[in-house]
N, CA, C and O atoms as a printed pandas DataFrame, in Angstrom:
     atom_number atom_name residue_name chain_id  residue_number  x_coord  y_coord  z_coord
0              1         N          UNK        A               1  113.621  110.295  167.622
1              2        CA          UNK        A               1  113.354  108.879  167.334
2              3         C          UNK        A               1  113.687  108.621  165.770
3              4         O          UNK        A               1  113.228  109.268  164.828
4              5         N          UNK        A               2  114.623  107.487  165.701
5              6        CA          UNK        A               2  114.915  107.204  164.396
6              7         C          UNK        A               2  113.970  106.724  163.744
7              8         O          UNK        A               2  113.047  106.036  164.180
8              9         N          UNK        A               3  114.222  107.181  162.315
9             10        CA          UNK        A               3  113.137  106.639  161.284
10            11         C          UNK        A               3  113.181  105.205  161.064
11            12         O          UNK        A               3  114.245  104.601  161.204
12            13         N          UNK        A               4  112.082  104.597  160.722
13            14        CA          UNK        A               4  111.831  103.004  160.754
14            15         C          UNK        A               4  112.140  102.808  159.204
15            16         O          UNK        A               4  112.728  101.775  158.883
16            17         N          UNK        A               5  111.820  103.637  158.319
17            18        CA          UNK        A               5  111.716  103.483  156.931
18            19         C          UNK        A               5  112.820  104.824  156.190
19            20         O          UNK        A               5  112.542  106.021  156.261
20            21         N          UNK        A               6  113.879  104.347  155.611
21            22        CA          UNK        A               6  114.735  105.310  154.913
22            23         C          UNK        A               6  114.778  105.048  153.324
23            24         O          UNK        A               6  114.720  103.906  152.870
24            25         N          UNK        A               7  114.868  106.013  152.643
25            26        CA          UNK        A               7  114.907  106.063  151.158
26            27         C          UNK        A               7  116.686  105.964  150.906
27            28         O          UNK        A               7  117.591  106.386  151.627
28            29         N          UNK        A               8  116.737  105.322  149.747
29            30        CA          UNK        A               8  118.096  105.146  149.314
30            31         C          UNK        A               8  118.079  105.806  148.008
31            32         O          UNK        A               8  117.022  105.744  147.380
32            33         N          UNK        A               9  119.115  106.457  147.469
33            34        CA          UNK        A               9  119.203  107.071  146.217
34            35         C          UNK        A               9  120.476  107.102  145.628
35            36         O          UNK        A               9  121.466  107.328  146.322
36            37         N          UNK        A              10  120.560  106.887  144.356
37            38        CA          UNK        A              10  121.798  106.598  143.596
38            39         C          UNK        A              10  122.316  108.224  143.383
39            40         O          UNK        A              10  121.503  109.080  143.033
40            41         N          UNK        A              11  123.321  108.452  143.557
41            42        CA          UNK        A              11  123.914  109.980  143.312
42            43         C          UNK        A              11  125.489  109.874  143.186
43            44         O          UNK        A              11  126.185  109.327  144.040
44            45         N          UNK        A              12  125.958  110.434  142.072
45            46        CA          UNK        A              12  127.442  110.462  141.438
46            47         C          UNK        A              12  128.332  109.054  141.760
47            48         O          UNK        A              12  129.469  109.025  142.231
48            49         N          UNK        A              13  127.511  107.919  141.380
49            50        CA          UNK        A              13  128.206  106.632  141.554
50            51         C          UNK        A              13  128.186  106.112  142.883
51            52         O          UNK        A              13  128.836  105.081  143.055
52            53         N          UNK        A              14  127.524  106.646  143.953
53            54        CA          UNK        A              14  127.239  106.188  145.419
54            55         C          UNK        A              14  125.839  105.986  145.558
55            56         O          UNK        A              14  124.986  106.271  144.717
56            57         N          UNK        A              15  125.651  105.446  146.740
57            58        CA          UNK        A              15  124.262  105.173  147.334
58            59         C          UNK        A              15  124.004  106.094  148.713
59            60         O          UNK        A              15  124.595  105.948  149.783
60            61         N          UNK        A              16  123.108  106.943  148.448
61            62        CA          UNK        A              16  122.875  108.046  149.639
62            63         C          UNK        A              16  121.448  107.313  150.329
63            64         O          UNK        A              16  120.416  106.906  149.796
64            65         N          UNK        A              17  121.915  107.352  151.806
65            66        CA          UNK        A              17  120.773  106.884  152.733
66            67         C          UNK        A              17  120.082  108.201  153.142
67            68         O          UNK        A              17  120.723  109.055  153.754
68            69         N          UNK        A              18  118.942  108.359  152.855
69            70        CA          UNK        A              18  118.207  109.674  153.162
70            71         C          UNK        A              18  117.179  109.480  154.203
71            72         O          UNK        A              18  116.573  108.409  154.181
72            73         N          UNK        A              19  116.887  110.350  155.115
73            74        CA          UNK        A              19  115.609  110.637  156.207
74            75         C          UNK        A              19  115.008  111.905  155.854
75            76         O          UNK        A              19  115.328  112.991  156.336
76            77         N          UNK        A              20  114.066  111.685  154.934
77            78        CA          UNK        A              20  113.420  112.871  154.432
78            79         C          UNK        A              20  114.402  113.695  153.516
79            80         O          UNK        A              20  114.668  113.152  152.443
80            81         N          UNK        A              21  114.852  114.640  153.707
81            82        CA          UNK        A              21  115.883  115.618  152.806
82            83         C          UNK        A              21  117.335  115.379  153.443
83            84         O          UNK        A              21  118.371  115.730  152.878
84            85         N          UNK        A              22  117.282  114.716  154.734
85            86        CA          UNK        A              22  118.663  114.973  155.266
86            87         C          UNK        A              22  119.382  113.695  155.116
87            88         O          UNK        A              22  118.878  112.600  155.366
88            89         N          UNK        A              23  120.827  113.925  154.611
89            90        CA          UNK        A              23  121.776  112.783  154.356
90            91         C          UNK        A              23  121.959  112.111  155.422
91            92         O          UNK        A              23  121.995  112.813  156.432
92            93         N          UNK        A              24  122.102  110.903  155.596
93            94        CA          UNK        A              24  122.270  110.094  156.754
94            95         C          UNK        A              24  123.758  109.366  156.669
95            96         O          UNK        A              24  124.584  109.314  157.581
96            97         N          UNK        A              25  123.886  108.795  155.276
97            98        CA          UNK        A              25  125.164  108.178  155.122
98            99         C          UNK        A              25  125.148  107.899  153.642
99           100         O          UNK        A              25  124.094  107.632  153.063
100          101         N          UNK        A              26  126.408  107.964  152.975
101          102        CA          UNK        A              26  126.738  107.692  151.638
102          103         C          UNK        A              26  127.633  106.473  151.712
103          104         O          UNK        A              26  128.508  106.291  152.558
104          105         N          UNK        A              27  127.253  105.538  150.568
105          106        CA          UNK        A              27  127.817  104.281  150.851
106          107         C          UNK        A              27  128.450  103.919  149.211
107          108         O          UNK        A              27  128.053  104.539  148.224
108          109         N          UNK        A              28  129.319  102.993  149.153
109          110        CA          UNK        A              28  129.956  102.827  147.772
110          111         C          UNK        A              28  129.281  101.854  147.105
111          112         O          UNK        A              28  129.522  101.790  145.899
112          113         N          UNK        A              29  128.337  100.915  147.651
113          114        CA          UNK        A              29  127.353   99.985  146.925
114          115         C          UNK        A              29  126.099   99.815  147.391
115          116         O          UNK        A              29  125.853  100.111  148.560
116          117         N          UNK        A              30  125.220   99.367  146.635
117          118        CA          UNK        A              30  123.934   99.089  147.023
118          119         C          UNK        A              30  123.713   98.387  148.032
119          120         O          UNK        A              30  122.805   98.681  148.810
120          121         N          UNK        A              31  124.584   97.218  148.229
121          122        CA          UNK        A              31  124.534   96.232  149.292
122          123         C          UNK        A              31  124.966   96.843  150.481
123          124         O          UNK        A              31  124.395   96.585  151.541
124          125         N          UNK        A              32  126.040   97.729  150.416
125          126        CA          UNK        A              32  126.346   98.207  151.862
126          127         C          UNK        A              32  125.452   99.253  152.193
127          128         O          UNK        A              32  125.342   99.452  153.403
128          129         N          UNK        A              33  124.772   99.989  151.429
129          130        CA          UNK        A              33  123.569  101.032  151.861
130          131         C          UNK        A              33  122.686  100.093  152.662
131          132         O          UNK        A              33  122.471  100.303  153.856
132          133         N          UNK        A              34  122.155   99.019  151.986
133          134        CA          UNK        A              34  121.117   98.288  152.602
134          135         C          UNK        A              34  121.414   97.572  153.922
135          136         O          UNK        A              34  120.543   97.266  154.736
136          137         N          UNK        A              35  122.661   97.345  154.053
137          138        CA          UNK        A              35  123.210   96.754  155.216
138          139         C          UNK        A              35  123.258   97.893  156.231
139          140         O          UNK        A              35  123.102   97.565  157.407
140          141         N          UNK        A              36  123.437   99.094  155.971
141          142        CA          UNK        A              36  123.399  100.158  156.894
142          143         C          UNK        A              36  122.304  100.613  157.326
143          144         O          UNK        A              36  122.134  101.118  158.436
144          145         N          UNK        A              37  121.198  100.409  156.171
145          146        CA          UNK        A              37  119.779  100.851  156.380
146          147         C          UNK        A              37  119.318   99.700  157.719
147          148         O          UNK        A              37  118.708  100.070  158.722
148          149         N          UNK        A              38  119.757   98.289  157.465
149          150        CA          UNK        A              38  119.435   97.519  158.467
150          151         C          UNK        A              38  120.144   97.630  159.722
151          152         O          UNK        A              38  119.663   97.303  160.807
152          153         N          UNK        A              39  121.324   98.109  159.538
153          154        CA          UNK        A              39  121.954   98.413  160.913
154          155         C          UNK        A              39  121.424   99.401  161.784
155          156         O          UNK        A              39  121.442   99.387  163.015
156          157         N          UNK        A              40  120.882  100.389  160.910
157          158        CA          UNK        A              40  120.122  101.576  161.744
158          159         C          UNK        A              40  118.825  101.248  162.350
159          160         O          UNK        A              40  118.185  102.075  163.001
160          161         N          UNK        A              41  118.414   99.977  162.127
161          162        CA          UNK        A              41  117.093   99.429  162.932
162          163         C          UNK        A              41  115.813   99.983  161.864
163          164         O          UNK        A              41  114.629  100.102  162.180
164          165         N          UNK        A              42  116.339  100.234  160.717
165          166        CA          UNK        A              42  115.295  100.808  159.792
166          167         C          UNK        A              42  115.003   99.628  158.512
167          168         O          UNK        A              42  115.646   98.579  158.546
168          169         N          UNK        A              43  114.129   99.844  157.541
169          170        CA          UNK        A              43  113.995   99.250  156.494
170          171         C          UNK        A              43  113.910  100.115  155.326
171          172         O          UNK        A              43  113.540  101.276  155.498
172          173         N          UNK        A              44  114.213   99.689  154.129
173          174        CA          UNK        A              44  114.154  100.501  152.873
174          175         C          UNK        A              44  112.580  101.054  152.705
175          176         O          UNK        A              44  111.631  100.280  152.834
176          177         N          UNK        A              45  112.434  102.254  152.452
177          178        CA          UNK        A              45  111.355  102.933  151.900
178          179         C          UNK        A              45  111.266  102.700  150.326
179          180         O          UNK        A              45  111.885  103.403  149.529
180          181         N          UNK        A              46  110.484  101.706  149.977
181          182        CA          UNK        A              46  109.952  101.477  148.475
182          183         C          UNK        A              46  109.162  102.623  147.848
183          184         O          UNK        A              46  108.457  103.344  148.554
184          185         N          UNK        A              47  109.274  102.801  146.523
185          186        CA          UNK        A              47  108.114  103.626  145.907
186          187         C          UNK        A              47  107.192  102.400  145.523
187          188         O          UNK        A              47  107.512  101.331  145.003
188          189         N          UNK        A              48  105.816  102.917  145.973
189          190        CA          UNK        A              48  104.539  101.996  145.915
190          191         C          UNK        A              48  103.535  102.481  144.982
191          192         O          UNK        A              48  103.156  103.648  145.080
192          193         N          UNK        A              49  103.038  101.671  144.041
193          194        CA          UNK        A              49  101.898  102.230  143.017
194          195         C          UNK        A              49  100.901  100.922  142.817
195          196         O          UNK        A              49  100.987   99.816  143.352
196          197         N          UNK        A              50  100.163  101.298  142.099
197          198        CA          UNK        A              50   99.000  100.124  142.036
198          199         C          UNK        A              50   99.703   99.239  141.163
199          200         O          UNK        A              50  100.541   99.733  140.409
200          201         N          UNK        A              51   99.493   98.003  141.144
201          202        CA          UNK        A              51   99.566   96.740  140.218
202          203         C          UNK        A              51   98.783   96.924  138.907
203          204         O          UNK        A              51   97.553   96.913  138.878
204          205         N          UNK        A              52   99.631   97.107  137.730
205          206        CA          UNK        A              52   98.865   97.423  136.457
206          207         C          UNK        A              52   98.900   96.145  135.581
207          208         O          UNK        A              52  100.064   95.754  135.496
208          209         N          UNK        A              53   98.257   95.560  135.077
209          210        CA          UNK        A              53   98.453   94.353  134.209
210          211         C          UNK        A              53   97.539   94.675  132.963
211          212         O          UNK        A              53   96.323   94.861  133.014
212          213         N          UNK        A              54   98.361   94.711  131.792
213          214        CA          UNK        A              54   97.650   94.914  130.388
214          215         C          UNK        A              54   96.989   96.128  130.621
215          216         O          UNK        A              54   95.790   96.234  130.365
216          217         N          UNK        A              55   97.762   97.217  131.163
217          218        CA          UNK        A              55   96.917   98.672  131.128
218          219         C          UNK        A              55   96.071   98.834  132.166
219          220         O          UNK        A              55   95.732   99.990  132.421
220          221         N          UNK        A              56   95.566   97.777  132.956
221          222        CA          UNK        A              56   94.563   97.940  134.033
222          223         C          UNK        A              56   95.122   97.986  135.305
223          224         O          UNK        A              56   96.065   97.263  135.626
224          225         N          UNK        A              57   94.490   98.958  136.201
225          226        CA          UNK        A              57   95.055   98.756  137.589
226          227         C          UNK        A              57   94.287   97.733  138.114
227          228         O          UNK        A              57   93.081   97.742  137.865
228          229         N          UNK        A              58   94.859   96.669  138.939
229          230        CA          UNK        A              58   94.213   95.930  139.888
230          231         C          UNK        A              58   93.813   96.422  141.134
231          232         O          UNK        A              58   94.606   97.008  141.871
232          233         N          UNK        A              59   92.427   96.191  141.477
233          234        CA          UNK        A              59   92.074   96.363  142.770
234          235         C          UNK        A              59   92.848   95.545  144.018
235          236         O          UNK        A              59   93.276   94.399  143.881
236          237         N          UNK        A              60   92.949   96.269  145.170
237          238        CA          UNK        A              60   93.569   95.549  146.197
238          239         C          UNK        A              60   95.005   95.075  145.901
239          240         O          UNK        A              60   95.496   94.189  146.600
240          241         N          UNK        A              61   95.719   95.654  144.854
241          242        CA          UNK        A              61   96.951   94.864  144.333
242          243         C          UNK        A              61   98.157   96.088  144.250
243          244         O          UNK        A              61   97.942   97.048  143.510
244          245         N          UNK        A              62   99.160   96.032  144.870
245          246        CA          UNK        A              62  100.210   97.193  144.743
246          247         C          UNK        A              62  101.693   96.757  144.535
247          248         O          UNK        A              62  102.165   95.781  145.119
248          249         N          UNK        A              63  102.239   97.357  143.868
249          250        CA          UNK        A              63  103.739   96.800  143.433
250          251         C          UNK        A              63  104.669   97.876  143.929
251          252         O          UNK        A              63  104.395   99.055  143.709
252          253         N          UNK        A              64  105.969   97.461  144.718
253          254        CA          UNK        A              64  106.950   98.533  144.897
254          255         C          UNK        A              64  107.895   98.334  143.865
255          256         O          UNK        A              64  108.033   97.240  143.317
256          257         N          UNK        A              65  108.673   99.525  143.519
257          258        CA          UNK        A              65  109.797   99.473  142.880
258          259         C          UNK        A              65  110.983  100.078  143.578
259          260         O          UNK        A              65  110.745  100.614  144.661
260          261         N          UNK        A              66  112.189  100.083  143.150
261          262        CA          UNK        A              66  113.277  100.360  143.767
262          263         C          UNK        A              66  114.384  100.776  142.693
263          264         O          UNK        A              66  114.767  100.068  141.762
264          265         N          UNK        A              67  114.857  102.171  143.030
265          266        CA          UNK        A              67  115.966  102.663  142.191
266          267         C          UNK        A              67  115.692  102.599  140.672
267          268         O          UNK        A              67  116.531  102.299  139.823
268          269         N          UNK        A              68  114.338  102.938  140.439
269          270        CA          UNK        A              68  113.851  102.890  138.922
270          271         C          UNK        A              68  113.775  101.823  138.243
271          272         O          UNK        A              68  113.763  101.827  137.012
272          273         N          UNK        A              69  113.701  100.568  139.101
273          274        CA          UNK        A              69  113.477   99.216  138.615
274          275         C          UNK        A              69  112.285   98.913  138.421
275          276         O          UNK        A              69  111.475   99.521  139.122
276          277         N          UNK        A              70  111.669   97.756  137.295
277          278        CA          UNK        A              70  110.575   97.423  137.444
278          279         C          UNK        A              70  109.946   96.922  138.713
279          280         O          UNK        A              70  110.684   97.122  139.677
280          281         N          UNK        A              71  108.932   96.394  138.982
281          282        CA          UNK        A              71  108.375   96.053  140.252
282          283         C          UNK        A              71  109.603   95.121  140.803
283          284         O          UNK        A              71  110.518   94.770  140.059
284          285         N          UNK        A              72  109.534   94.783  142.079
285          286        CA          UNK        A              72  110.402   94.170  142.881
286          287         C          UNK        A              72  109.544   93.160  143.857
287          288         O          UNK        A              72  110.022   92.451  144.743
288          289         N          UNK        A              73  108.211   93.262  143.495
289          290        CA          UNK        A              73  107.419   92.549  144.662
290          291         C          UNK        A              73  106.090   92.876  144.162
291          292         O          UNK        A              73  105.835   93.506  143.136
292          293         N          UNK        A              74  105.073   92.255  145.206
293          294        CA          UNK        A              74  103.815   92.748  145.055
294          295         C          UNK        A              74  103.067   92.454  146.509
295          296         O          UNK        A              74  103.434   91.482  147.169
296          297         N          UNK        A              75  102.101   93.247  146.944
297          298        CA          UNK        A              75  101.249   93.070  148.139
298          299         C          UNK        A              75   99.731   93.365  147.547
299          300         O          UNK        A              75   99.373   94.392  146.971
300          301         N          UNK        A              76   98.994   92.282  147.818
301          302        CA          UNK        A              76   97.758   91.716  147.298
302          303         C          UNK        A              76   96.660   91.323  148.449
303          304         O          UNK        A              76   96.744   90.384  149.240
304          305         N          UNK        A              77   95.623   92.277  148.337
305          306        CA          UNK        A              77   94.551   91.813  149.364
306          307         C          UNK        A              77   93.449   90.688  148.840
307          308         O          UNK        A              77   92.822   90.780  147.785
308          309         N          UNK        A              78   93.351   89.635  149.776
309          310        CA          UNK        A              78   92.480   88.506  149.285
310          311         C          UNK        A              78   91.454   88.988  149.665
311          312         O          UNK        A              78   91.318   89.541  150.756
312          313         N          UNK        A              79   90.420   88.821  148.660
313          314        CA          UNK        A              79   89.013   89.081  148.935
314          315         C          UNK        A              79   87.908   87.878  149.129
315          316         O          UNK        A              79   86.807   88.075  149.643
316          317         N          UNK        A              80   88.310   86.749  148.698
317          318        CA          UNK        A              80   87.546   85.579  148.772
318          319         C          UNK        A              80   88.100   84.333  149.438
319          320         O          UNK        A              80   89.295   84.392  149.726
320          321         N          UNK        A              81   87.635   83.532  149.650
321          322        CA          UNK        A              81   88.169   82.125  150.247
322          323         C          UNK        A              81   88.546   82.366  151.390
323          324         O          UNK        A              81   88.292   83.401  152.005
324          325         N          UNK        A              82   89.524   80.954  152.000
325          326        CA          UNK        A              82   89.597   81.003  153.155
326          327         C          UNK        A              82   90.869   82.159  153.534
327          328         O          UNK        A              82   91.121   82.203  154.738
328          329         N          UNK        A              83   91.526   82.904  152.828
329          330        CA          UNK        A              83   92.251   83.902  153.032
330          331         C          UNK        A              83   91.815   85.091  152.934
331          332         O          UNK        A              83   92.627   86.012  152.842
332          333         N          UNK        A              84   90.561   85.314  152.931
333          334        CA          UNK        A              84   89.743   86.758  152.663
334          335         C          UNK        A              84   90.205   87.531  153.761
335          336         O          UNK        A              84   90.255   87.053  154.894
336          337         N          UNK        A              85   90.582   88.820  153.470
337          338        CA          UNK        A              85   90.840   89.810  154.632
338          339         C          UNK        A              85   92.463   89.873  154.803
339          340         O          UNK        A              85   92.995   90.895  155.238
340          341         N          UNK        A              86   93.211   88.725  154.438
341          342        CA          UNK        A              86   94.440   88.705  154.512
342          343         C          UNK        A              86   95.172   89.702  153.441
343          344         O          UNK        A              86   94.523   90.073  152.464
344          345         N          UNK        A              87   96.468   90.117  153.616
345          346        CA          UNK        A              87   97.206   90.589  152.696
346          347         C          UNK        A              87   98.471   89.693  152.375
347          348         O          UNK        A              87   99.204   89.343  153.300
348          349         N          UNK        A              88   98.727   89.327  151.082
349          350        CA          UNK        A              88   99.862   88.531  150.775
350          351         C          UNK        A              88  101.064   89.295  149.970
351          352         O          UNK        A              88  100.849   89.996  148.981
352          353         N          UNK        A              89  101.976   89.131  150.365
353          354        CA          UNK        A              89  103.234   89.710  149.827
354          355         C          UNK        A              89  104.194   88.756  149.299
355          356         O          UNK        A              89  104.258   87.611  149.749
356          357         N          UNK        A              90  105.104   89.267  148.166
357          358        CA          UNK        A              90  106.112   88.536  147.753
358          359         C          UNK        A              90  107.193   89.276  147.190
359          360         O          UNK        A              90  106.955   90.324  146.590
360          361         N          UNK        A              91  108.296   88.868  147.310
361          362        CA          UNK        A              91  109.425   89.277  146.551
362          363         C          UNK        A              91  109.589   88.727  145.015
363          364         O          UNK        A              91  109.551   87.510  144.838
364          365         N          UNK        A              92  109.769   89.603  143.914
365          366        CA          UNK        A              92  109.782   89.049  142.522
366          367         C          UNK        A              92  110.541   90.035  141.959
367          368         O          UNK        A              92  110.021   91.149  141.893
368          369         N          UNK        A              93  111.831   89.864  141.466
369          370        CA          UNK        A              93  112.507   90.864  140.640
370          371         C          UNK        A              93  113.365   90.150  139.581
371          372         O          UNK        A              93  113.926   89.109  139.925
372          373         N          UNK        A              94  113.519   90.602  138.345
373          374        CA          UNK        A              94  114.470   90.008  137.319
374          375         C          UNK        A              94  115.682   91.302  137.189
375          376         O          UNK        A              94  116.367   91.400  136.171
376          377         N          UNK        A              95  115.806   92.101  138.168
377          378        CA          UNK        A              95  116.778   93.161  137.842
378          379         C          UNK        A              95  118.081   92.548  137.963
379          380         O          UNK        A              95  118.336   91.728  138.845
380          381         N          UNK        A              96  118.932   92.945  137.065
381          382        CA          UNK        A              96  120.235   92.110  137.146
382          383         C          UNK        A              96  121.229   92.922  137.897
383          384         O          UNK        A              96  122.411   92.583  137.853
384          385         N          UNK        A              97  120.815   94.089  138.664
385          386        CA          UNK        A              97  121.752   94.666  139.505
386          387         C          UNK        A              97  121.696   94.024  140.745
387          388         O          UNK        A              97  122.439   94.571  141.560
388          389         N          UNK        A              98  121.042   92.994  141.215
389          390        CA          UNK        A              98  121.177   92.335  142.415
390          391         C          UNK        A              98  120.736   90.910  142.292
391          392         O          UNK        A              98  119.911   90.600  141.432
392          393         N          UNK        A              99  121.243   90.036  143.106
393          394        CA          UNK        A              99  121.082   88.569  142.940
394          395         C          UNK        A              99  119.824   88.119  142.872
395          396         O          UNK        A              99  118.904   88.730  143.416
396          397         N          UNK        A             100  119.638   86.945  142.162
397          398        CA          UNK        A             100  118.173   86.330  141.927
398          399         C          UNK        A             100  117.649   86.387  143.390
399          400         O          UNK        A             100  118.309   86.228  144.417
400          401         N          UNK        A             101  116.398   86.632  143.271
401          402        CA          UNK        A             101  115.615   86.587  144.707
402          403         C          UNK        A             101  115.153   85.065  145.082
403          404         O          UNK        A             101  115.078   84.214  144.195
404          405         N          UNK        A             102  114.882   84.805  146.290
405          406        CA          UNK        A             102  114.661   83.442  146.932
406          407         C          UNK        A             102  113.350   83.184  147.117
407          408         O          UNK        A             102  113.027   82.268  147.873
408          409         N          UNK        A             103  112.435   83.914  146.487
409          410        CA          UNK        A             103  111.017   83.531  146.705
410          411         C          UNK        A             103  110.286   84.047  147.845
411          412         O          UNK        A             103  109.110   83.757  148.066
412          413         N          UNK        A             104  110.962   84.783  148.538
413          414        CA          UNK        A             104  110.527   85.537  149.895
414          415         C          UNK        A             104  108.917   85.916  149.698
415          416         O          UNK        A             104  108.439   86.548  148.756
416          417         N          UNK        A             105  108.224   85.371  150.818
417          418        CA          UNK        A             105  106.800   85.515  150.664
418          419         C          UNK        A             105  105.970   85.470  152.064
419          420         O          UNK        A             105  106.514   84.879  152.997
420          421         N          UNK        A             106  105.035   85.898  152.218
421          422        CA          UNK        A             106  104.240   85.650  153.431
422          423         C          UNK        A             106  102.770   86.268  153.434
423          424         O          UNK        A             106  102.228   86.586  152.375
424          425         N          UNK        A             107  102.187   86.413  154.598
425          426        CA          UNK        A             107  100.672   86.952  154.329
426          427         C          UNK        A             107  100.725   87.795  156.128
427          428         O          UNK        A             107  101.328   87.492  157.158
428          429         N          UNK        A             108   99.887   88.788  155.817
429          430        CA          UNK        A             108   99.984   89.667  157.221
430          431         C          UNK        A             108   98.400   89.974  157.203
431          432         O          UNK        A             108   97.759   89.673  156.196
432          433         N          UNK        A             109   97.750   90.587  158.342
433          434        CA          UNK        A             109   96.627   90.770  158.745
434          435         C          UNK        A             109   95.956   92.222  158.146
435          436         O          UNK        A             109   94.769   92.535  158.238
436          437         N          UNK        A             110   97.061   93.035  157.498
437          438        CA          UNK        A             110   96.583   94.432  157.008
438          439         C          UNK        A             110   97.586   94.771  156.079
439          440         O          UNK        A             110   98.771   94.462  156.197
440          441         N          UNK        A             111   97.094   95.407  155.161
441          442        CA          UNK        A             111   97.962   96.105  154.038
442          443         C          UNK        A             111   99.522   96.734  154.686
443          444         O          UNK        A             111  100.674   96.521  154.308
444          445         N          UNK        A             112   99.006   97.546  155.761
445          446        CA          UNK        A             112  100.488   98.219  156.167
446          447         C          UNK        A             112  101.392   97.294  156.798
447          448         O          UNK        A             112  102.595   97.548  156.736
448          449         N          UNK        A             113  100.945   96.125  157.473
449          450        CA          UNK        A             113  101.827   95.011  158.080
450          451         C          UNK        A             113  102.462   94.418  156.612
451          452         O          UNK        A             113  103.666   94.169  156.543
452          453         N          UNK        A             114  101.731   94.252  155.664
453          454        CA          UNK        A             114  102.348   93.346  154.556
454          455         C          UNK        A             114  103.273   94.197  153.998
455          456         O          UNK        A             114  104.286   93.586  153.660
456          457         N          UNK        A             115  103.312   95.544  153.743
457          458        CA          UNK        A             115  104.148   96.576  153.109
458          459         C          UNK        A             115  105.304   96.674  154.006
459          460         O          UNK        A             115  106.432   96.631  153.515
460          461         N          UNK        A             116  105.147   96.797  155.219
461          462        CA          UNK        A             116  106.451   96.600  156.359
462          463         C          UNK        A             116  107.224   95.195  156.260
463          464         O          UNK        A             116  108.443   95.097  156.397
464          465         N          UNK        A             117  106.351   94.110  156.002
465          466        CA          UNK        A             117  107.128   92.851  155.995
466          467         C          UNK        A             117  107.983   92.727  154.564
467          468         O          UNK        A             117  109.151   92.340  154.528
468          469         N          UNK        A             118  107.342   93.051  153.596
469          470        CA          UNK        A             118  108.058   93.148  152.314
470          471         C          UNK        A             118  109.278   93.996  152.251
471          472         O          UNK        A             118  110.340   93.700  151.704
472          473         N          UNK        A             119  108.970   95.138  152.913
473          474        CA          UNK        A             119  110.215   96.068  153.044
474          475         C          UNK        A             119  111.408   95.615  153.821
475          476         O          UNK        A             119  112.566   95.903  153.519
476          477         N          UNK        A             120  111.019   94.827  154.926
477          478        CA          UNK        A             120  112.030   94.374  155.803
478          479         C          UNK        A             120  112.919   93.245  154.843
479          480         O          UNK        A             120  114.144   93.227  154.729
480          481         N          UNK        A             121  112.108   92.475  154.303
481          482        CA          UNK        A             121  112.746   91.357  153.692
482          483         C          UNK        A             121  113.379   91.772  152.409
483          484         O          UNK        A             121  114.299   91.067  151.995
484          485         N          UNK        A             122  113.085   92.618  151.852
485          486        CA          UNK        A             122  113.576   93.409  150.532
486          487         C          UNK        A             122  115.033   93.932  150.964
487          488         O          UNK        A             122  116.066   93.625  150.370
488          489         N          UNK        A             123  114.955   94.778  152.103
489          490        CA          UNK        A             123  116.160   95.222  152.691
490          491         C          UNK        A             123  117.099   94.167  152.847
491          492         O          UNK        A             123  118.189   94.127  152.278
492          493         N          UNK        A             124  116.587   93.189  153.743
493          494        CA          UNK        A             124  117.614   91.938  154.009
494          495         C          UNK        A             124  118.200   91.256  152.834
495          496         O          UNK        A             124  119.379   90.911  152.762
496          497         N          UNK        A             125  117.220   91.067  151.831
497          498        CA          UNK        A             125  117.465   90.362  150.550
498          499         C          UNK        A             125  118.894   91.109  149.985
499          500         O          UNK        A             125  119.873   90.441  149.650
500          501         N          UNK        A             126  118.866   92.307  149.942
501          502        CA          UNK        A             126  119.970   93.105  149.106
502          503         C          UNK        A             126  121.166   93.091  150.255
503          504         O          UNK        A             126  122.322   92.829  149.924
504          505         N          UNK        A             127  120.868   93.343  151.410
505          506        CA          UNK        A             127  122.021   93.331  152.212
506          507         C          UNK        A             127  122.762   92.254  152.522
507          508         O          UNK        A             127  123.943   92.233  152.869
508          509         N          UNK        A             128  121.933   91.262  152.364
509          510        CA          UNK        A             128  122.854   89.691  152.511
510          511         C          UNK        A             128  123.332   89.371  151.251
511          512         O          UNK        A             128  123.825   88.244  151.222
512          513         N          UNK        A             129  123.362   90.061  150.042
513          514        CA          UNK        A             129  124.100   89.701  149.000
514          515         C          UNK        A             129  125.218   89.037  148.981
515          516         O          UNK        A             129  125.429   88.092  148.220
516          517         N          UNK        A             130  126.098   89.519  149.895
517          518        CA          UNK        A             130  127.364   89.019  149.877
518          519         C          UNK        A             130  127.551   87.478  150.278
519          520         O          UNK        A             130  128.427   86.763  149.791
520          521         N          UNK        A             131  126.568   87.041  151.276
521          522        CA          UNK        A             131  126.517   85.794  151.647
522          523         C          UNK        A             131  126.386   84.735  150.757
523          524         O          UNK        A             131  126.890   83.628  150.947
524          525         N          UNK        A             132  125.616   85.098  149.639
525          526        CA          UNK        A             132  125.167   84.303  148.482
526          527         C          UNK        A             132  125.961   84.300  147.184
527          528         O          UNK        A             132  125.563   83.743  146.161
528          529         N          UNK        A             133  127.133   84.973  147.297
529          530        CA          UNK        A             133  127.880   85.253  146.149
530          531         C          UNK        A             133  129.081   83.833  145.993
531          532         O          UNK        A             133  129.724   83.457  146.974
532          533         N          UNK        A             134  129.177   83.381  145.044
533          534        CA          UNK        A             134  130.177   82.062  145.035
534          535         C          UNK        A             134  131.541   82.602  145.477
535          536         O          UNK        A             134  131.821   83.783  145.271
536          537         N          UNK        A             135  132.311   81.851  146.020
537          538        CA          UNK        A             135  133.517   82.150  146.603
538          539         C          UNK        A             135  134.662   82.450  145.275
539          540         O          UNK        A             135  134.674   81.789  144.237
540          541         N          UNK        A             136  135.634   83.647  145.602
541          542        CA          UNK        A             136  136.569   83.999  144.629
542          543         C          UNK        A             136  136.388   85.268  144.154
543          544         O          UNK        A             136  137.140   85.717  143.289
C-alpha cells in the first residue's frame, strides 16, 4: 500500500522524496518534488512541534516546519465558545523560498484531521507555485 505521507529532504542541491528510509524519487526543485508527492496520491509529512510563544508552549496548539523553515502554519484546538472541540488550521509562512501563501485555512473535527488537511493544502500550495508566477 502506498504511503499517504512522504518526507522531502534537500540533498546535494536536489529534493529527495522519501518513504521512511527508501528513496522514492529525486527532483530538481521543491515545486517538482511537491507536485510528485501529490501525483503519488500523498501529502508532505511536515515536522510538527508545540507552538511556543514568548518561550512558553501553548496548550492544544501545534506548528509545522518544512525543510528547516520557521513555522509554516498552525493547528489549534478550540477549548471554548461555539467552536469548542474543533481543530482550526492555517498556512502562514514568510519563507522566501516559496511564494506568498494565500491564507489557506479551515477547521476539522479532530487534531489528526486538521493535520492532514494542513499537510494536503501545504503540499498543493508548493506544488501549484508555477500557476501563480508572473509570465516571462
